[in-house]
N, C-alpha and C positions, 0 to 999 in steps of 0.2 A: 487773069481773072475775067469772068464772063459777066460781071455786073450784078450778079445775084449775091445775097448775103451768105455768110458762113453759118452753118448749123452748129450750135453749141454742143460740145461732146466731151467725153473723158475716156481715157484709156489706162490700162494697167500692164506694166511690164512685171510679170510675176516670176520670181526666182525660186528655184528649189534649193535644197541643201547643197547641191553641187554647183550652184551659181549658173544653172542653165535656165533658159527662158521658156515659159509655156507658150506654144503656138498651136493654132488649129486651122483646119481647112473648112471654108464655108460650105454649107449644105446646098446653097443655091447656085453653085458654079462647078464646072468640071476642071477648072484651072488647078494646076499643081501649087498654087500660091498658098502660103501659110501666113496667118496674122495673129497678132496679140489681141486679147479681149478689149473691146472698145465699143462705144455707142453713144447715142444722143442723150442729152440731159432733158429731163422733164422741166416744164416751166417752173422757175423758182427753185429748182433743185441745186443743192450744193455740189460742186464738182467731185469732192471725195465721196460723198454719199452716192452720187450717180455712178462713179467708177466701181464702187463695191457692189451696187445693185446690178450693173451690167455684168460684172464678173460672175455673180451668183446666177443670174438669168442664163448666161451662156455656158457655164461650166459646172454648175452645181456647187461651187466652192463658196461657202458662206463666209461672212466677215470675221467670224470667230477663228477661221483658219488662215487669216492673213494679218501681217503686221506691216503697216506703211513705213517705208524707209526714207523716202524722199518724194518731193513734189517738184515738177518742172518749174523753173523760175518764171516762165511766161507760157501763154498758149502757143501751141504749135499748129500750123495751118497746112492744109493740102487742098488743091483744086481738083475737081472732077475732070476727067477728059471730056471733050466735046460730045462724044457719043453717049455719055451717061447723064449729061445735064438734061433735065426734063424727064428722065426715067426714074431717078431716085428721089425720094422724099417729096413726091408729088410736084416736082419741078420748082420747089420753093428755094432751094439752096444750090450754090455753085461749088460747094466744098464744105469742109469742116474746120472749126477752130477748137482744138482739143487741149484739155488739161491732162497731162500725163502724171501717173504715180508709179513709183518703183516700190514693189512690195515683196515681202518674203512669204513663201508658202509654208505654213506650219503643219500641214496635214501630210497624208500619204497619197500615192497615186490612186488608191482605192476610193478616195474622197472626191475624185473628179468624175462627173457624170454628165455627158453631153446630151443624154436623153431627158432634157428639161421639158417643161410644159410647152414651150415654143422653141424647138431646137433650131440653132443657127449653124452648128458645126457638125461635120461628119467624121472627123478624125482629129487626133491631137498627138503632140509629142513634146519633148524637151529639146531645145536647140541651143547652140552656142550663140551668145549675143552677137559676136562679130559676123555671123552668117545671116542675121535678120534682113539686111537690105537686099540680099540676093534671093530671099524667100517670098517677099511680098509682091503684090501686083506692081508693075512699073510706076504707075502714077503716085504710089505712096512711098517709093524708095527714099526720096529726099526727107520725108517725114520721119522714117525709121532711122535715117542717119542722124537727124536732129535729136531724136529720143536717145540714141546711144551717146551722143555728145553731152546731153543734159545729165545723164546718169553715169558717165565714164568713171568718176572718182569712186563709185560704189561697186563697179564691176571688176572682177579679178582678171 
């Protein structure tokens, strides 16, 4: 840890009917990394409300198309690598403390729209849960392993 506080955030592991997980590639990088929807909480915002807001802002998937299955027992942390500290979040944070939710997608693929008012993703797909740690940027690998452990009893 670099001495900076963690940014409060939330994330969603979204499962389709086949128990595959929604992942997407960020628009601001050419890396082949894939991530689950997640983002910072607004001041005073409830973690579940923030997670659903981020999901809709990033994917076009509204709360009416989602059913929360589980919430992580505690916040999960990750630290930014040294080269990103000071570049992200105006240098105020050294990483994130995230509340994760497991949710079932009740819609169809046609309900997913990355062309949102402030697009964050350029591509998306459904992935096997076990493949998530190998798909994310290396500094978030341990976080994704933690998310998988938190929700293991719900994953087939």
